[in-house]
N, C-alpha and C positions, 0 to 999 in steps of 0.2 A: 254645306252649300254646294250645289252642283256646279262643276266647272263649265265655263263657257269659253269658246274659242273665238277669237277675233283677229282678223288680219287686215288692219287698216292700211290703205295705200298712202302714197304721198310722193312728192317730187324729190328727187335727189339733189344734192348740192347745197342744201341749206347750211348756214354756218353752224347750226346746232349739231349737225352730224359730226363735226370735228371737235366737239367739246371734249376736254380731257376727262378721263375716268370712265368713259362710256364703254360697255362691254365690247362693242365692235372695234374699238381703237386700242384695246389692251394688247401689249406685245405678248405673243405666245411663247414666253420664255421656256416653259416646260416642254413644249413641242420642239423647240429648237434644240434644247439639251438632249431630249430623247432621240431626235434625229441624228445628232452628232454621235451619241453613244452607239446607235445602231450602225452608222457608217463606220465608226472605229472598229466595231466588232467584225463587220464584214471585210474590211480592208486590213485589219490588224496583222494577219499572217505576212502580208507584204511589207509591213513596217517593222517587223521583228528584227532586232540587231543580230540575233543568233538563231541557229536552227532550234526550234522549240521541241523537236522530237529526240534530240540527243543531248548527252551531258556535255557541259562546257567547263566544268571545274569540280572542286570537291563538294560533297553534299553539304547543304545548309551553310554555305559560305556567306559571310556578312556582306553588306553593301560595299561596293568598290567602284573604281572608275570603269572597269570592264562590265561589271554586273550592277547596274544602278539599283536593283531591288534584291540583289543577292542571288543565291541558287536554291534549288529545292532538294528533296530527298535523293534525287538521282544526279544532282550536280548540274541540272539544266537551268538555263537563265530564267529567272522568275518573270522578268519584264516581257521576254519573248513569249513565254507560255501564257501570260495574262493577255497580251495583245492578240494571240492566236486563239485563246480559249473561248472567246465569245461567239465566233462564227457558227459553230455547231449549234450552240444554244439558240441563237437568233433564227437560224435557218429552220431548225426543227420546230421551234415555236410557231413561226409563220406558216410552215407546212401543216402543222396540227390545226391552226386556226382555219386555214382555207378548207381543209378536209372536213373539219367538224361543222363549219357553217354551211358548206355545200351539202353535206349529207343531212344535217339537222334541219336546214331550211326546206329542202326537198321533202323530207319526211313529214315535217310539221304542216306544210302547206297542203300536201296530199291528204293527210289525215283530216284536216279541217274541210277540204273541198269535197272529198269523196264520202267521208263518214263511213258508217257501217263497218264491214270487216276490216277495211284499210285503217280506219281510226283505231279500232280495237287492237289490231296487230301492233301498230306503232306505239300506242300508249302502254300496252302490256310489256313490250320489250324495254321501253323506257323505265317502267316500274322495276323490272328485273335488274337493270343496270344501276338504277338509283339505290336499290337495296343492298348493293355491295359496297363496302368501304373503299374509297379510292386507292389507298395503298395496297389493300388486298387485291384489288382488280389489277393494278399495275404489276404486282408480284406474280399473279397467276399468268397473265399474258406474257410477261417477259420470261417466265419459266418455260412456257411453250415455244416461244420464238427464239429463246436464248438471249443473253445480255447483249445490249447494243442499242443504238439510237432508233433502229427500225421498230423493235418491240416496244420501246418507250413511246414512240410516236403513236403507234396503234393503241397503246394503253391510255394515253392522255385523250385521244379522240374518243375512246369508249367512255371515259369519265365525263367529258364535256357534252357529248352527244345528247343524252336524255334531257338535260336542262334546256339546251338550245331548241330541241324539237318541241318541248312543251311551251316555251316562250313564243316560238313562231306559230304554233297551232293556235294558242290563245289570241295572238294578234291577228292571225288570218281570219279567225271566226268573226272578230269585230269588223275587219275590213270587208268581208263578204256580205255583211249586212247593209253596205252602202248601195245607194241606187245606181251609181255609175258601174258597179260590178254587175248588177242585175241587167242593166242595159246591154253590157258586153255579152253576157250569157244569152240574152234574148236575141242578139244579133247573130249568134252562132259562132262566136269566137271559140277557138280551141281551148282545151284545159290549160295547155302551156301558155297561150296568150293571156288568158284571164289571170293566171297566177303570176306570171313574170312581167306582164305589162300593167295590169291594173292593181294587183295586190302588193307585189314585192317593192315597188318604189315607195309605197307608204309604210313599209316596214324598215326602210333604210336608216332612218334617224335612230329608232330604238335599237336596231341591230348594231349600228355604228357605235353607240355608247356602250352597249353590252360587249362588243368586241374588245374595246379598250380594257375593260375590267377582266375579260377572259385572257387577254394577252398576259396580264400580270399572273393570273392563276396558272396558265400553261407554262410560262417561263419558270415559275416557282416549282411546278411539278417536274419539269425536265431537269432542273438543277438538283432537285431533291433525289431524283432517280440516279443522277450522276454521283451525288454524295453517297448513296447507298450502294454504289458499284453496279447498278443495273443498266446504266446508260452507256456513254462513251467509254471505251476500254483503253487501258494504257497501251502505247504511250501517247494516245490522242490527247492534245491539250483541250481541257474543258474546265470551266470554273468550278463546277460542282465536284468533279473528280479531283481537282487540285486541293480543295478543302479536305476531302477524304484522305488523300495520299499524304498530306503534310501535317495532319492534325497532331501526329506524334512528336513532331519537331517544333511545336509552337513556341516552346521556351527558347530554343536555339535560334530559330529564324522565323519570327512572327510574320514577316511580310509575305512569306510563301502562302500563308493562310489569309492574312488581312487584305492583301491586294486583290485576289479574286473575289473575296467577300465584298469589298468596297465596290467593285465594278458591278457585281450582281445586284447589290443594294441600290446603287445609283440608277441602274436600268429599270428596276421595279418601281422605285420612287418617282422617277420622271414620267414613267408610263401612267402611274396612278394620278399624278398631278395634271397630266395632259388630259386625261379623261374628265377630271373634275373641272378643268378650265374651259373645255370646249364641248361638253355635253349639253343636253337641253336644260339641265338644272342650272348650269352656269348662266344661261341667258336670264333665267328667272332671278337668280341671285343678283346678277348685275343690274337688272331692272329695279329690284328692291333697293339696292344701294343707291342707284341713281335717283329713285323717288325720294329716298331718305335725305339725300343731299339737297334736292330741290326744296323739300319740306323745311329743312333747316334754314335755307337761304330766305325763305318767304314767311317764316313764322310771324314776324312782326306785322307784315302786310296782311296776312290772313286774319290775325286776331283783330286787326282794325276793321275787317269787314263785318264782324258780328254786330248787329244792330243793338244799340243801347236800349235797355229797358224791356227787351223782348224775352218773355218767359218761354222756355222750350221744354218744360216738364211734361206737357201733354203731348209731345211729339214722339212718335216711334222712330222717325228718321228725319234728319234735316241737313241740307247742304246750303252753304253760303259762298257765293262767288266761285263756284266749282268750274275749273277749266282743265281739260285733258288735251294732250297733244301727242302726236306721233314722235316716239323717242328719237329716231334717226333724222327726221326732217323738220320737226317743229311744227308740222301742219296741225292746226287746231281741229279737234274733233268735237269737243264740248266747250262752249264759250260762256264763261261768267254766269253760270246757272244757279239760281236760287230755287230750292224745292223743299217743301215740307210735307210730311206724311203724318197726320194726327193719329193718335191711338183710336181704334174703333171706327175709323173712317176709310172710305175707298177713294183713292186718288188714281185717276186715269192719266197716263202719259201717252199722248198720241202724236202722230206725225208720219211723214213719208219714210220709206226705207232709206237708211243712211242719215237720218236726221240727228242721231246721237242718243236715241231713247235707251237702248240696252246698255251702252257705255255709261250713261248717267246712273241708271239703276244699279249697276254693279259697283260703281264708285260709292254709292250710298252704303253698300255692304262692305266697303273697304277692299274691293278687288278691282284691279285693272289688269287686262290681259298683257302678256309679253308684247312689247312693241308700242305700248302706250305708257304715258307717265302723267302723274298729277302735276299740273303746272302751278295751280294756286287753289285756294279755297279751304274751307273747313267742313268736316262731316261729323255729325253726332249720331250715333246709333244707339237707340234705347237709353238715352241719357248719358252715354259715354263718348267722349272725344276719342275717336279711333286713331287719330293722328299720333297719339302717344303710346299706343298699345304695341306690344311685341306681337310677332306672328302667331305665337302659341296662344296668347291671351285673346287675340282677335278671333282665331278659329274657335276657341272655347265659347266666346260670346255668341258667335253665329250658330254654333252647334246646338246650344240650349234654347235659342230664342228666335231664330230666323229660318225660314224655308224659302228656297228659290226654285222655281220650275222653269227650265230652259225651253226655248221655242221648239226645238227638235227632240222629241222624246226618243227617237230612234238611236241617237247618240248619247243621250243623258241617262237612259235607263241601262243598268247592267244586263247584258244579254245572257249571261250564264245563270242568272237567278230566276226561278219561277215566281209567279205573282205572290204566292203565299209566303215564300222565303223572304222576298223583298220587303213586304210589309212587316213580317215578323222581326226582321233585323232592325227596322226603324223603331219599333215599339220596344224591343229588348234594350236598345241603347238608352231608352228613357227610364229603364228600371221597372217596366210593367211586368207583373208576374205572368208566367207562361200560360196559366189557366185563363187569364183575361185577354191575352193578346189575340187569340183567334176570333173571339167575339167582337173586339173593337175593329179588327181588320175587316170582318164581314160587314160591320155596320157602316164603315166609311166607304166601302165599295158600293153598298146599296144606295147611300146618299148621293153618289155620283153616277147612278144608273148603270152600274156594272154588275155582272153576275157575281155571286158570292159562293157558288157551289164548288165542290171539290175539283171538278173538271177544269173550271176556270182558274182556280188557285194553283193548279199544277202546270198551267201553260206559261211559256216564256214570252218576253216582249215581242220577239220576232213572229210569234204565232198570233198576234193581235192585229186588228186593223189600226190604221193611223189614229182614228178618233179614240179607240180604246186605249192605245198607248198614251195619248195625251191625258185622258182622264185618270189613268193609272198613275202617271207622274204627279198629278194634283192630289190624288188620294194618298200617295206616299208622303207628300208634304203636309197635308192636313192631319194625317195620323199622329204627327208630332206635336200638335196643338201649339203652333208658333205664335209669338207675339207680333211678328211682321211676316207677311206672306208677299213675295214678289212673283208675279205671273208674267212671263214674257211671251206674248202672243199665244195665250192658252187655248184659243178657239180656232186656230187656222185650219185644223183638219176636221172641223165639225160643221154639220149643216145648221141652218139658222134656228130650227126648233131646238136642237140639242145645245146650241150655243147659248140661247136664252135660258134654258133649263139649268145648264151647268153653272153659268154665272150667278143665277139666282141662288142656287144651292151653296156655292162657294161663299158668296157674300153673306148669306144667312148664317152659315156656320161661323164665319169670322166675326160677324156682329154679335152673335150669341156669346162668343168668347172674348169680346172687346179687343179683337186683334185688328191690326192695321193691314190694309191691302194696297199694294202698288201694282196697278194693272197696266201693262204695256200692250198696245193693240193698234191695228189700223182698221178694225171693224167698228166703224163709228156708230152705227145704229145700235149694236149690242152694248157698247160701253155707255152710251147715253142713258140707258135704262137703269144702270146700277151705280154709277159714279156720283160721289158727293162733290168732288172737285175735279176739274179737267185742266190739264196743263198741255198746251200745244207747243211742239218743238219743230223747228225748221233750221237746217244747216247748223246744227249744234247749239242753237239758241232757243230760249223760251220766248215765243212770240205772242202768246196769249195765255190767260188762265182765268178761272172763275168757276161758276156753278155749272151743272150739267146742261142748263139752258143754253150756255155758250156753245156747247158741242152740238146741240140739236139744230142750231142755225146752219150747220154744215151738212146735215143729214137729210136726204130727200124724204119728203112727206112728213117732216117734223119741224116745220116752220121755216125752212130755207130751201134754196135751190141747189141742185147738184152741179158743182163746178169743178169737174176734173181738170187736172193740169193740162191734159191734151184733149180737146173736144173730139167727140166721135165724128168720123167722116160720114158723109151722106151715103146711104145705101141705094142700090140700083135695082131693087125689087126682091123677089123671093130667092131663097137659098138654092144652090145648084141641085139639091136632091129632087126638086120639082122638075128639073130640066132633063135628068138623066135616068129616068126610071125604066126605060125600055131596055130590052136585051138581057134581062135576068139580073140576079144579084151578084155583086162582086164578092161580098163577104156574107156568109150565112152561118148562124149558130142554131143547132137543132137539139133540143132536149138536154142541154148541158147540165151536168150534175157533178158537184165537187164536194168531197168529204175531207175533213181534216182530222183523221185519226180518232182519238178518244174525244176530241172537242166537238164532234158531231158534224152535221151537214152544213155546208156554207152556201151552196147554190143547189136549187132543185128544179130541174126540167125547164131551163131558160132557153127561149128561142128568140132570135133576132135576125134582122136582115138589113144590109146596107147596099144600096145600088152603086154602080160606078159613078165616081165623082160626087157621091152623096155624103150626107152627114147625119149623125145620130147622137143625141144627147142622152146619156144614161144617168138618171137622177135617183136619189134615195138618201135616207139618213146614214150617218156614220155607222159602220159595222154591218151594213145591209148586204155586203157581198159585191159591191161595185168594182172595187180594185181586183178582187179575186176573179171576177169575170174577165177583165183585161188580161190578167196573168194566165188564165186558162186558154184564152184565145192565142196568146203568144207561145204557149207551150211551157211556160215557167212552172205552172201547176198542172198536174196531170189529172183530168177528170175521170170519174168512175163510170160515167154514162154520158151519152150524147156524142156529138161530133161537131167539128168546125170545118166548113168548106170554103175554099177560095176559088172563085170562078167555077164552081161546081165540082172541084177536085177536093176530096176529103184530105185533111191534114192529119198526120200522125198525132196522137194525143200528147206524146212526150216530145219535147223540143229536140232531144238528141237524135231522134229518128226522122226529123224533117230535112228536106233538101235545102241546100244553101240558097237557091233562088226563092224558095218559099219563105225562108227566114228574112231575106232581103225585102220582100214585098210587104211585110208587116213590121212596122217600127213603133217602138214604145217611147213616149216622152213622159218621164216620171213626174211625181207630184212636187218634190222639194227641189227648187233650183240650187239650193246650197249643198245638196248631197248628190246631185245627178252628174256632176263633173268631177273628174279625178283631179285633186288639188296639185298633184305632182306633174301634170301634163300641161303644156301650153294649149291655147285655143286652136292654134294651127294643127297640132297633133291630134287633138280631140275631134275636130271636124274632118280632118283628112283621113282618119283611120278607116272609115267605111269604104272610102274610095280605093284604098290599098287592099282591104280585105276582100272585096268583091270584084276587084279588077275592072272597075267601071271606066277608068280612063288610063291612058299610058302613064308610066311613072313620071315622065317629064311634064305632064299636064296636071299633076295632082295639086301643085301649088296654085296654079291659075284657077282651077276649079274650086279650090278652097276659098280663095279670095272672092270668087263669084257667089258662093253660098253665103259668105258673111255679108256681102253687099245685099243679097236678097232678103236677109232678115234684119237689115238696117244697121249693120256694124261696119266699121271702117277697117282698112288694112292694118292700121295701128293696133287693133284689138288682137290680131293674130298672134303676136308675140307675148301677150299677157297670159298670166295664169288665173284660174278662177278667183283667187283671193283678191285680185285687183279689179273685179267686176261687181257691179251692182246686181241686185236680185233680178231685175228685168233683163239686164245684159246676159246673165247666166241662163235665163230661160230662153233667150234668143239663140245662144250657142247650142243649147240642148236641141232646139228645133232645127238648127242648121245641121247638126250631127245626124238627126233622123232623116232629114231631106237628102243628105249626101248619099244614102243608100238607094235613092230614087224609088221610094216605096209606093205601092198602090193604096195602102191604108195607113193612116196615122192614128195611133191609139194614145190618147192624151188623158193622163190620170190626175185630175185636180190640179191642172197646171197653173191656176191663179190663186190657190188657197193661201200661199205663203207671201203674196204680193199685196201691196197697198192698192187702193182702188184705181188710181190713175194709171199705174203700171200694169195692172190687170187688164184694163181696157185696151192699152196699147198692144199687149200680147194677143188678146182676142182678135183685134183688128188685123194683126200680122198673120195669125192662123187663117183667118177668113181670106185674106188676100192671097197667100201662097197657095192655098188649096184651090181657089178659083183659077189662078193662073196655071197651075200644074195639073189640074184635074185629079188631085189626090182626094180619096175618100177620107172621112174624118169621123172618128168615134171619140166623143168627149165624155168622160166621167166627171160628174160634179154634184155638189149639193147646193150650189148657188144659183138661184133662179135668174140672176142677172146674166150669168153665162148662157143659160138656155135662151133667154130673150135675145141676147146679142148674136148668137150663132145661128138661130133658126133651125129649120128641119124638124123631123119627127123626134119624139121623146119616148123613152122606155123607163118606167119607174120600177125600181127594185126595192123590196122591203123584206127583211128577214130571209134572204136567199131566194125569194120568189119574185117572178115577174108579175106585178099586180096591175100594171096599166101600160098601154102603148098609146101614145098620143099621135094625132094626125100631123101632117106636114104643116109648118107654120113659117111665115116669112121672118127673116132676120130684122131686128129693129135696133135703132139707136137708143142707148140707155141714158 
């Protein structure tokens, strides 16, 4: 099952937050002990009762009033040397960690960001260092530098560096695929700013957990070097050196060896326990334990919820009385939901954003994200009560029988695997012979209207359009022949024609195999055509359910009226593009042609024009090249032919060669509101960054201007302190728009900005776009596959199909939908 991330918000101060046994309230005993040991090691020389460097009695003297731990082979006080012997170890270990992470992080991020020769150089050097055994590497380097802590420090850095660089590179490659990084690049942020402001904060959690593990490894390596005589040299007090020096007198004075050994062991053990107790895995384990406790407390009540006499043999999944809450606050997310998914049937789960659809579907599969817990209810998956299954048994059940397709294929598909390898791995795990795997992979790709040639199979997910990625994720799920298929917003990146075709194909495949389908969507019209049963959710509750006819009553043109939550405001005539056609074009694209290596041509000889304060809707099916057109205009993709002109001035094809003011005047608003904002930054920092970058206002006015921008897009000052996880989809899209407006652009380039939003939220965002562009005189280029967006925005249209401009529409007034 593909992992799905959820960050539910909630109010603080609930009594539930103080419940005993919860991870947030556990006493960090290991951290306290570790801190005390480190403090003792650093301050130990000042606490030593005798001079640790000189003898104070006869060698190997027993315990006495003057020497509480006896003396060592030189007659020095063992207690004094133990107290003083940890400082060098701790300081060298910390210095090694800082140096290794500074160098490894810089090298790994640079390799991922620059690619080419930089990546090759970094990775090949890492391979060379990894190919040498650590002890051999330490021996070689200390031979060249001479015994001592300096040579040991360099050696341990060399041992740790390649692993850190590889981890950072892999994490950076994933981080660079996010929309918020692309926006920063398009805005002209420097390499340093992109890597250290946008990427590094998102690596901090993983690197923090990794650093704890590496502290143990580094301390062990430094101590081992001391034991081998390669580190600190006599008479320097050092735990590893003490073990080496006194091993011959173990029978005479065992404390001279056991005392430093015990201190070293305590330091390593508490460091390891601290990592286990405060890393990301700890939160998951704590959540699991908390859920288990809740489950035990409510077992009797849950069983009482099972309706008497109801046979569930024909159900692929069923939930009774399911309730989910936020762990820390107790805020309900899913409330007393009953849901059944019969075998061979298609059940549609619909509702506005934040209604609890995805959380309910995941709970049916036995998964709740960290931060949520199951409050009550029972769940049976393929005839098995999953409440009594171990984690391993539940994973095995899902692996052989369930497929889940997450909403955002950009984050759910492995970026390092090409299409062919991704499908081959899915089929290999099912035990399908190698000779048959290629044929089956090609067949499932064709059924989902994807190419099956060698060129497509060799492409990686980031080289596909949003619609192609979404269909690939479904293809990978269907290749496993699941008994239950869960699709979370599977058509958000597709045009209506491809949406209908895709759903028809998927449903046909599942019906042929008697597989059940749980379909989560806000695309009401598409779902109404394929669903056997419709379940409507609102605010975590099931508010209605029945046949597909129930749903059609909510869909325009299918027996009901369109009743969005926010009615569209009256329009005052034609779009601004009819008013501002004089004086030449603001943005002009002439003969733009874009190739994508071996994948072939993406755009061919496309020409467009946008007048000052005008608007243009670029329409076309998924994969037609619409998003590539916007990326080429911004300079993120370098065309092989044609040019882009801004007020008659040609722009450099590559973004890196454009001037700062040219970058400022073209601003991109990405497609996915859940990926376009950096999760580690506050709204204040996100919106205010362009003001700092371009120096548009004095430093003291940045906060005031940020608040004004938030107000312009309909957000309050209270939103400024929030992070994206605490915002709804519509609020995130408003923040993305405020960030773009902060640069005071002449042209806004909007890429499918409503595709991930429910209808009422999409209408509000479109109204907002129209309003701010009218007030500010900003030109607007909107890429979309939704005719509702075209009708709402007005202005001329340009239709793109298979990389060609096939039609240019005349100016049209904006209308209320």
